[in-house]
C-alpha positions in Angstrom: -34.2 -27.7 -18.2 -31.3 -25.3 -18.0 -31.2 -22.6 -15.4 -28.3 -20.6 -14.2 -27.6 -19.6 -10.5 -26.3 -16.1 -10.2 -24.1 -15.7 -7.5 -22.6 -12.0 -7.1 -19.1 -11.5 -6.4 -18.4 -10.9 -2.7 -15.0 -11.9 -2.3 -13.8 -8.3 -1.8 -17.1 -7.3 0.3 -16.6 -10.3 2.6 -12.9 -9.5 3.5 -14.0 -5.7 3.9 -16.8 -6.7 6.2 -14.8 -9.0 8.2 -11.4 -7.1 8.3 -12.9 -3.6 9.1 -14.8 -4.7 12.3 -12.3 -7.0 13.3 -9.3 -4.7 12.8 -11.4 -1.9 14.3 -11.8 -3.8 17.4 -8.2 -4.8 17.6 -7.2 -1.2 17.0 -9.8 -0.2 19.6 -8.7 -2.8 22.0 -5.0 -2.1 21.7 -5.6 1.5 22.1 -7.6 0.8 25.4 -4.7 -1.6 26.5 -2.2 1.1 25.6 -4.2 3.8 27.4 -4.7 1.7 30.6 -1.3 0.5 30.4 0.0 4.1 30.1 -2.3 5.3 33.0 -1.2 2.2 35.2 2.3 2.9 34.1 1.9 6.7 35.0 0.4 5.7 38.2 2.9 3.3 39.1 5.9 5.5 38.2 4.3 8.2 40.1 3.6 6.0 42.9 7.3 4.8 42.9 8.6 8.4 42.6 6.4 9.4 45.3 7.8 6.5 47.5 11.3 7.3 46.4 10.9 11.0 47.3 9.3 9.9 50.6 12.2 7.7 51.2 14.9 10.2 50.2 13.0 12.9 52.4 12.9 10.6 55.4 16.5 9.7 54.8 17.4 13.3 54.6 15.6 14.3 57.9 17.3 11.2 59.6 20.7 12.3 58.1 20.1 15.8 59.2 19.2 14.8 62.8 21.9 12.4 63.0 24.5 15.1 62.1 22.9 17.6 64.5 23.1 15.0 67.1 26.6 14.4 66.3 27.6 17.9 66.8 25.8 18.3 70.0 27.5 15.1 71.1 30.8 16.7 70.1 30.2 19.8 71.9 29.1 18.0 74.9 32.2 16.0 74.9 34.3 19.0 74.5 32.4 21.1 77.3 33.7 18.4 79.7 37.2 19.1 78.9 39.2 19.9 82.3 41.0 22.9 80.5 37.7 24.4 79.9 36.6 24.0 83.5 39.6 25.7 84.7 39.2 28.5 82.1 35.9 29.1 83.6 37.3 29.4 87.3 38.7 32.4 89.1 42.0 33.6 89.9 45.6 33.2 88.4 44.9 29.7 87.5 41.9 30.5 85.5 43.7 33.3 83.6 46.4 30.7 82.7 43.9 28.1 81.7 42.2 30.2 79.3 45.2 30.4 76.9 45.1 26.7 77.0 41.3 26.8 76.3 42.1 29.0 73.2 44.5 26.7 72.0 42.0 23.8 72.4 39.2 25.6 70.6 41.7 26.5 67.8 42.9 22.9 67.5 39.0 21.9 67.4 38.2 24.5 64.6 41.2 23.4 62.6 40.0 19.6 62.8 36.3 20.3 62.3 36.3 23.2 59.6 32.5 23.4 59.3 32.6 25.5 62.4 32.9 29.2 61.7 33.5 30.3 65.4 34.2 28.3 68.7 33.5 30.4 72.0 33.7 29.7 75.6 31.7 32.1 77.7 31.1 32.3 81.4 27.6 32.4 83.0 27.3 36.0 82.3 27.9 35.6 78.6 31.3 37.1 78.7 33.9 35.4 76.2 36.7 33.7 78.3 38.3 31.7 75.4 37.9 31.6 71.5 39.6 29.6 68.7 40.9 32.8 67.9 42.5 34.5 71.0 43.4 37.6 69.5 39.9 38.4 68.3 37.7 37.3 70.9 39.8 37.2 74.3 41.7 40.4 74.4 42.9 41.7 77.8 40.4 44.4 77.7 37.3 42.9 79.0 35.0 45.7 77.3 36.3 44.4 73.8 35.5 40.8 74.4 32.3 39.3 72.7 29.3 39.0 75.1 26.4 36.8 74.2 24.3 37.3 77.1 21.5 38.9 75.2 21.3 35.9 72.7 18.5 33.7 72.7 20.5 30.3 72.5 22.5 31.5 75.6 19.5 32.5 77.7 18.1 29.1 76.6 21.1 27.0 77.9 21.3 29.0 81.0 17.6 28.5 81.6 17.3 24.7 80.8 20.6 23.4 81.4 20.3 21.8 77.9 21.9 22.4 74.5 20.3 24.9 72.3 20.1 25.1 68.4 19.1 28.4 66.7 17.6 29.2 63.4 19.6 31.1 60.6 21.6 34.0 62.2 23.9 36.4 60.7 27.2 36.1 62.4 28.2 39.5 63.6 31.9 38.7 63.6 32.0 37.0 60.0 28.8 38.3 58.4 27.9 34.9 57.2 24.6 33.2 57.6 25.1 30.4 60.3 23.3 28.5 62.8 24.4 28.6 66.5 24.9 25.5 68.7 25.4 26.0 72.4 25.8 23.3 75.1 26.3 23.9 78.9 29.6 23.4 80.5 28.6 21.5 83.7 30.9 21.0 86.7 29.7 19.3 89.8 26.1 19.4 88.2 26.3 23.0 88.1 26.4 25.1 84.8 29.6 27.1 85.0 29.4 28.3 81.4 28.5 27.7 77.8 30.5 26.3 74.8 29.2 28.0 71.7 29.7 27.0 68.2 28.4 28.5 64.9 28.1 26.4 61.8 28.0 27.8 58.3 24.7 26.8 56.6 26.7 26.0 53.2 28.3 23.2 55.5 24.8 21.8 56.4 23.8 22.3 52.7 26.6 19.8 51.8 25.1 17.3 53.9 22.1 17.0 51.0 24.5 17.5 48.1 22.9 20.3 46.7 26.1 22.3 46.0 27.2 19.5 43.7 23.9 18.6 42.2 23.6 19.8 38.8 20.3 18.7 38.2 17.8 21.4 39.2 15.0 19.3 38.6 14.9 17.5 41.8 16.5 18.5 45.2 16.0 19.1 48.9 14.9 22.2 50.4 15.3 22.8 54.1 14.2 26.0 56.1 14.3 27.0 59.6 11.2 27.7 61.6 11.1 31.2 60.2 11.1 30.2 56.6 14.8 30.9 55.8 16.4 28.5 53.4 19.1 26.6 55.1 19.6 24.2 52.2 18.8 25.1 48.6 20.4 24.5 45.3 20.7 28.3 44.6 23.4 29.5 46.8 21.9 33.1 46.8 18.8 31.7 48.4 20.5 30.2 51.4 20.0 32.2 54.5 18.4 35.0 52.4 15.3 33.6 50.5 12.4 32.8 52.6 9.9 29.9 51.6 6.9 31.6 53.5 7.3 34.6 51.2 6.5 32.5 48.1 3.0 32.3 47.0 2.8 28.6 47.6 5.0 28.8 50.7 2.0 28.5 53.3 0.9 25.3 51.9 4.5 23.7 52.8 3.9 24.3 56.4 0.2 23.4 56.5 1.0 19.6 55.4 3.2 17.1 56.6 4.2 13.9 54.8 1.8 14.9 52.0 2.5 16.0 48.4 1.9 19.5 47.2 1.6 20.6 43.6 2.9 23.9 43.0 4.5 26.2 40.0 7.6 27.8 40.3 9.1 29.9 37.4 6.4 28.4 35.1 7.5 24.9 35.8 4.9 22.3 37.3 6.6 20.7 40.5 5.4 18.6 43.4 6.8 18.4 46.9 6.6 16.3 49.9 7.4 17.9 53.4 8.5 16.5 56.8 9.9 18.3 59.9 12.7 17.6 62.1 11.7 16.7 65.4 15.1 17.6 66.7 15.4 21.1 65.3 11.8 21.9 63.9 13.4 22.6 60.7 11.2 22.0 57.5 12.4 19.6 54.9 10.9 19.4 51.5 11.8 16.9 48.8 10.8 18.6 45.3 10.7 17.5 41.8 9.7 18.5 38.4 6.5 17.0 37.2 7.8 16.5 33.8 10.7 14.4 35.1 8.3 12.1 36.7 6.0 11.8 33.9 9.0 11.5 31.4 9.5 7.8 32.3 5.8 7.2 31.9 5.9 9.0 28.5 8.7 6.6 27.5 6.8 3.8 28.4 3.7 5.1 26.6 5.8 5.4 23.5 7.2 1.9 23.8 3.5 0.8 24.3 2.5 2.5 21.4 5.1 1.1 19.3 4.5 -2.4 20.4 0.7 -2.1 20.0 1.4 -0.7 16.4 3.4 -3.8 15.6 0.8 -6.1 17.3 -1.8 -4.4 15.2 0.0 -4.9 12.1 0.8 -8.5 12.8 -2.7 -9.3 13.8 -3.8 -7.4 10.6 -1.7 -9.6 8.5 -2.8 -12.8 10.5 -6.5 -11.9 10.2 -6.1 -11.1 6.5 -4.5 -14.6 5.9 -7.4 -16.2 8.0 -10.0 -14.0 6.3 -8.6 -15.0 2.8 -8.6 -18.7 3.6 -12.4 -18.4 4.7 -13.2 -16.4 1.7 -11.3 -18.9 -0.6 -13.4 -21.8 0.9 -16.7 -20.1 0.6 -15.8 -19.0 -3.1 -15.0 -22.7 -3.8 -18.4 -23.6 -2.5 -19.9 -20.6 -4.7 -17.9 -22.0 -7.8 -19.1 -25.5 -7.3 -22.7 -24.1 -7.2 -22.3 -22.1 -10.4 -20.7 -25.2 -12.1 -23.7 -27.3 -11.2 -26.2 -24.3 -12.0 -24.7 -23.5 -15.2 -23.8 -25.9 -18.2 -24.9 -29.4 -18.1 -25.7 -29.3 -14.4 -23.0 -31.7 -13.4 -24.0 -33.1 -10.1 -20.8 -35.0 -9.6 -19.1 -31.9 -8.6 -17.8 -32.0 -5.1 -15.9 -29.3 -2.7 -13.1 -30.3 0.1 -14.6 -31.1 3.2 -11.4 -31.8 5.0 -11.4 -28.6 7.1 -12.5 -29.2 10.8 -14.1 -26.1 11.3 -17.6 -24.4 10.1 -16.5 -24.3 6.8 -15.8 -27.9 6.7 -19.4 -28.4 8.0 -20.7 -26.3 5.3 -18.7 -28.1 2.7 -19.9 -31.4 4.0 -23.5 -30.4 4.1 -23.1 -28.9 0.5 -21.7 -32.3 -0.8 -24.5 -34.1 1.2 -27.2 -32.0 -0.5 -25.8 -32.5 -4.0 -25.4 -36.2 -3.4 -29.1 -36.5 -2.4 -30.2 -34.2 -5.4 -27.8 -36.4 -7.6 -29.4 -39.8 -6.3 -33.0 -38.3 -6.8 -32.2 -37.0 -10.3 -30.9 -40.6 -11.1 -34.0 -42.0 -9.7 -36.1 -39.8 -11.8 -33.9 -40.5 -14.8 -34.4 -44.2 -14.2 -38.1 -44.0 -13.9 -38.2 -41.7 -17.1 -36.3 -44.4 -18.9 -38.7 -47.0 -17.9 -41.5 -44.8 -18.7 -39.9 -44.1 -22.3 -39.4 -47.8 -22.7 -42.9 -48.7 -21.7 -44.3 -45.9 -24.1 -42.2 -47.1 -27.0 -43.5 -50.8 -26.2 -47.1 -49.3 -26.1 -46.5 -47.5 -29.4 -45.3 -50.5 -30.9 -48.2 -52.6 -29.8 -50.7 -50.1 -30.7 -49.1 -49.9 -34.2 -49.3 -53.6 -34.5 -52.9 -53.4 -33.4 -53.7 -50.8 -35.9 -52.0 -52.9 -38.6 -54.1 -55.9 -37.4 -57.3 -53.8 -37.6 -56.6 -52.6 -41.1 -55.9 -56.0 -42.1 -59.2 -57.1 -40.4 -60.9 -54.2 -42.0 -59.9 -55.6 -45.4 -60.9 -59.1 -44.6 -64.2 -57.9 -43.6 -64.4 -56.0 -46.8 -63.9 -59.4 -48.7 -66.4 -61.0 -46.4 -69.0 -58.4 -47.4 -68.2 -58.9 -51.1 -68.7 -62.6 -50.8 -71.9 -62.0 -49.0 -73.0 -59.6 -51.8 -72.1 -62.2 -54.4 -74.0 -65.0 -52.4 -77.2 -62.7 -52.3 -77.0 -62.2 -56.0 -76.6 -65.9 -56.5 -79.5 -66.7 -54.1 -81.6 -64.2 -56.0 -81.0 -66.0 -59.6 -81.1 -69.5 -58.0 -84.8 -70.0 -59.1 -83.5 -69.0 -62.7 -80.5 -71.2 -62.4 -82.1 -74.5 -61.1 -80.1 -76.3 -63.6 -76.9 -75.4 -61.9 -78.3 -75.6 -58.6 -76.1 -78.4 -57.5 -72.9 -76.8 -58.7 -74.0 -73.5 -57.3 -74.8 -75.3 -53.9 -71.3 -77.0 -53.9 -69.8 -73.4 -54.8 -72.0 -71.8 -52.0 -70.8 -74.7 -49.5 -67.2 -73.8 -50.5 -67.9 -70.1 -50.1 -69.6 -70.6 -46.6 -66.7 -72.9 -45.6 -64.3 -70.1 -46.5 -66.5 -67.4 -44.8 -66.5 -69.5 -41.5 -62.8 -69.9 -41.6 -62.5 -66.2 -42.2 -65.1 -65.4 -39.4 -63.1 -67.8 -37.1 -59.8 -66.0 -37.9 -61.6 -62.6 -37.6 -62.8 -63.8 -34.2 -59.2 -64.8 -33.2 -57.8 -61.8 -34.5 -60.1 -59.5 -32.6 -59.4 -61.5 -29.6 -55.7 -61.2 -30.1 -56.5 -57.5 -30.5 -58.5 -57.7 -27.2 -55.5 -59.2 -25.4 -53.2 -56.6 -27.0 -55.4 -53.7 -26.1 -55.7 -55.2 -22.5 -52.0 -55.4 -22.1 -51.5 -51.8 -23.5 -54.1 -50.6 -21.0 -52.4 -52.3 -18.2 -49.0 -50.8 -19.6 -50.6 -47.4 -19.5 -52.0 -48.1 -16.2 -48.5 -49.1 -14.9 -47.2 -45.9 -16.6 -49.8 -43.9 -14.5 -48.5 -45.5 -11.4 -44.9 -44.7 -12.4 -46.0 -41.0 -13.0 -47.4 -41.1 -9.3 -44.0 -42.5 -8.1 -42.3 -39.7 -9.9 -44.7 -37.1 -8.4 -44.0 -38.6 -5.0 -40.2 -38.2 -5.8 -40.7 -34.7 -7.0 -42.7 -34.1 -3.5 -39.7 -35.5 -1.6 -37.5 -32.9 -3.6 -39.9 -30.1 -2.9 -39.9 -31.0 0.7 -35.9 -30.9 0.7 -36.0 -27.7 -0.8 -38.6 -26.3 1.6 -36.3 -27.7 4.6 -33.4 -26.1 2.8 -35.1 -22.9 2.6 -36.2 -23.0 6.2 -32.9 -23.9 7.3 -31.5 -20.8 5.3 -34.0 -18.7 6.9 -32.9 -20.1 10.2 -29.3 -19.5 9.6 -30.1 -16.0 8.3 -32.0 -15.3 11.6 -29.1 -16.6 13.5 -26.7 -14.6 11.6 -28.7 -11.5 12.1 -28.7 -12.2 15.9 -24.9 -12.5 15.6 -24.8 -8.9 14.3 -21.7 -7.7 12.4 -20.0 -11.2 12.9 -22.9 -13.1 11.1 -23.3 -10.7 8.1 -21.0 -12.9 6.1 -22.8 -16.1 6.8 -26.2 -14.3 6.2 -25.1 -13.8 2.7 -24.3 -17.3 2.3 -27.9 -18.5 3.9 -29.6 -16.1 1.6 -27.9 -17.7 -1.5 -28.8 -21.1 -0.3 -32.2 -19.9 0.4 -32.5 -18.6 -3.1 -31.1 -22.0 -4.6 -33.7 -23.7 -2.6 -36.5 -21.6 -4.1 -35.1 -22.2 -7.7 -35.1 -25.9 -6.8 -38.7 -25.7 -5.5 -39.8 -23.9 -8.9 -37.8 -26.6 -11.0 -39.6 -29.3 -9.0 -42.9 -27.7 -9.6 -42.3 -27.3 -13.3 -41.3 -31.1 -13.2 -44.5 -31.9 -11.5 -46.5 -30.0 -13.9 -45.0 -32.2 -16.6 -45.6 -35.3 -14.6 -49.3 -34.3 -14.0 -49.7 -33.6 -17.8 -48.2 -37.0 -18.7 -50.6 -38.5 -15.9 -53.3 -36.8 -17.6 -52.4 -38.0 -20.9 -52.0 -41.4 -19.3 -55.4 -41.3 -17.9 -57.0 -40.5 -21.2 -55.1 -43.2 -22.9 -56.3 -45.6 -20.4 -59.8 -44.5 -20.9 -59.3 -44.8 -24.8 -57.9 -48.2 -24.2 -60.9 -49.2 -22.2 -63.2 -48.0 -24.8 -61.3 -49.7 -27.3 -61.4 -53.0 -25.2 -65.1 -52.5 -24.9 -65.5 -51.9 -28.7 -63.2 -55.0 -29.4 -65.4 -57.2 -27.0 -68.4 -56.0 -29.2 -66.5 -57.0 -32.3 -65.8 -60.5 -31.0 -69.5 -60.7 -30.2 -70.6 -59.7 -33.6 -67.8 -61.9 -35.0 -69.3 -64.8 -33.2 -72.7 -64.1 -34.4 -71.2 -64.1 -37.8 -69.5 -67.4 -37.2 -72.8 -69.1 -36.1 -74.5 -67.4 -39.4 -71.8 -68.8 -41.5 -72.0 -72.3 -39.6 -75.7 -72.2 -40.6 -75.0 -71.4 -44.2 -72.4 -74.4 -44.1 -75.3 -76.6 -43.0 -77.7 -75.2 -45.3 -75.1 -75.8 -48.0 -74.9 -79.5 -47.0 -78.7 -79.8 -47.4 -78.8 -78.0 -50.8 -78.2 -81.2 -52.7 -81.3 -82.9 -50.8 -83.3 -79.8 -50.6 -82.7 -78.5 -54.5 -86.5 -78.7 -54.9 -87.3 -76.6 -52.1 -84.4 -73.9 -53.3 -87.0 -71.9 -55.3 -89.3 -71.6 -52.5 -86.9 -70.6 -50.0 -84.7 -68.2 -52.3 -86.5 -65.2 -51.0 -85.9 -66.2 -47.4 -82.2 -66.9 -48.4 -81.8 -63.6 -50.1 -83.3 -61.7 -46.8 -80.8 -63.8 -44.7 -78.0 -62.7 -47.0 -78.9 -59.1 -46.6 -78.8 -59.6 -42.9 -75.3 -61.0 -43.1 -74.1 -58.3 -45.4 -75.4 -55.8 -42.9 -73.6 -57.5 -40.0 -70.4 -57.6 -41.8 -70.6 -54.0 -42.6 -71.1 -53.4 -38.8 -67.9 -55.5 -38.1 -66.1 -53.5 -40.8 -67.1 -50.2 -39.1 -66.0 -51.5 -35.7 -62.8 -52.7 -37.0 -62.3 -49.2 -38.5 -62.9 -47.5 -35.2 -60.5 -49.9 -33.2 -57.9 -49.1 -36.0 -58.4 -45.4 -35.3 -58.4 -46.0 -31.5 -55.1 -47.8 -31.9 -53.6 -45.2 -34.0 -54.6 -42.6 -31.3 -53.2 -44.9 -28.6 -49.9 -45.0 -30.5 -49.8 -41.1 -30.7 -50.5 -40.9 -27.0 -47.7 -43.4 -26.4 -45.3 -41.5 -28.7 -46.2 -38.2 -26.9 -45.5 -40.2 -23.5 -42.1 -41.2 -24.8 -41.2 -37.6 -25.6 -42.1 -36.3 -22.4 -40.2 -39.3 -20.7 -37.1 -38.5 -22.7 -37.4 -34.7 -21.8 -37.8 -35.7 -18.2 -34.8 -38.0 -18.5 -32.6 -35.4 -20.3 
């Protein structure tokens, strides 16, 4: 029986079903990785930037405080100069010492050019010496600079400690400056104040804003009133006020905390700190875009790397999927080869792989091997059945020929008996030839006895052949039952295969998208098992038909056996009758006188013999017909066996 397993082309669909979810997951995963990495990089870069800004700000505060402290130490050191002490005294010597003090201040001014003005004032605030004697120490006291009303002078006189002012406008130079004042102490008594003004541009140079061409990141410094001391824009120094900005107050309400604000449409961030020495505000500010530019660069690099990884993984996945599909397609091709054409069960697939596909190939080869073995067993049994059927057909043919021959012989016996009956009827009229007739009757009786004996032996031989045929047909029935058991085993295997395919489909359904490809294979295996079940059912039906016909043949053989036994019985009776005829023929010579009297009785006996011979002839014809039917049944069984074998 030929059938073709139709397996649809699913190579492209399996590749698509495997590639799409896997590549999608890879792209999604890489997108998540890039996003997380970008965010982490942004946070890390921002964190490092904020730490760097914090450290820069701290260094700026420390640098300024150190620089301020250095200037105060300079002035404290200068204030201890003897010439300044003498200049602040009274009398002629003091007047003379003031020229020396002016010279000293001039020398200091030349050596420390960041000072705009250096003054030495007495306790009344009156200038007694200056770096520029002509301007600040004219002989007319009314023209000398008096700082008595300045806050820094009053602070120094009140506390006896150095003082630093906020940004002031120098009355003498008109420049923005910061005033430094330190007491001149002699014998633990303040006898005057040394005053120095420093240009705020000189202070700004400490932070490098003047040379800084990058306006995206810089340091701001304001005094306590908000006036800029340090700013990258020179026009803002000493004039611009941070507190007047919309975001300015936030700089003063936080300390060591980051502030986000917008300046001229640019998003910026800043961190603030306050100098403990001066109370001035420091702010390290930077454009947000500058901070995130590095993160953006990292993000672009990650995106490029991710794209390359996705492309590489896609190529690798395509190669892996192609190898998987190739193996599955190889199994499908072998199934098609087996299902189509002549059903070559010697086809095998490569099972050298060490993965699930190798297990699938191994299972497929095992399944085909078992089917091949079962088919070979069925073919062997079918061959045996065909041989037995052929032998039974030959035996039945021989038996039919023997029956026909026996029928012919019985016909001859009937003719002889008829002739004997005619002779007996005329025996009275042929007394003269009684002896000769008796001799002829004895000879005929001897021939009839031999014929009957041969008939009995032939019928016994027929009985033996029929019994052997019945046994052969009975064995054929048993072989049919064995074939039915084999078909049942094949059906059980197909059912188990169907159940395994169903379980595989359930497991594939549990696996979701990753199991769809395997579900398709499991479904095709289930269909193959169902077709195997259908084929085994058809074979089982054929075997059942053969078994039914075999049972019928057995019954016919049993019936033929019974008829043969009856023929044997009748033949034995005929033999006994012919023996009696032989004995009578022996007595004919001695009883010739009583022939006439017993002629009628002998005629009646001849009629009985004729009837018995006719019965034997009828039984023989029936046996011949039964043998012919047995031969036909054997031929049909042989044809069925040949079909099953092929």
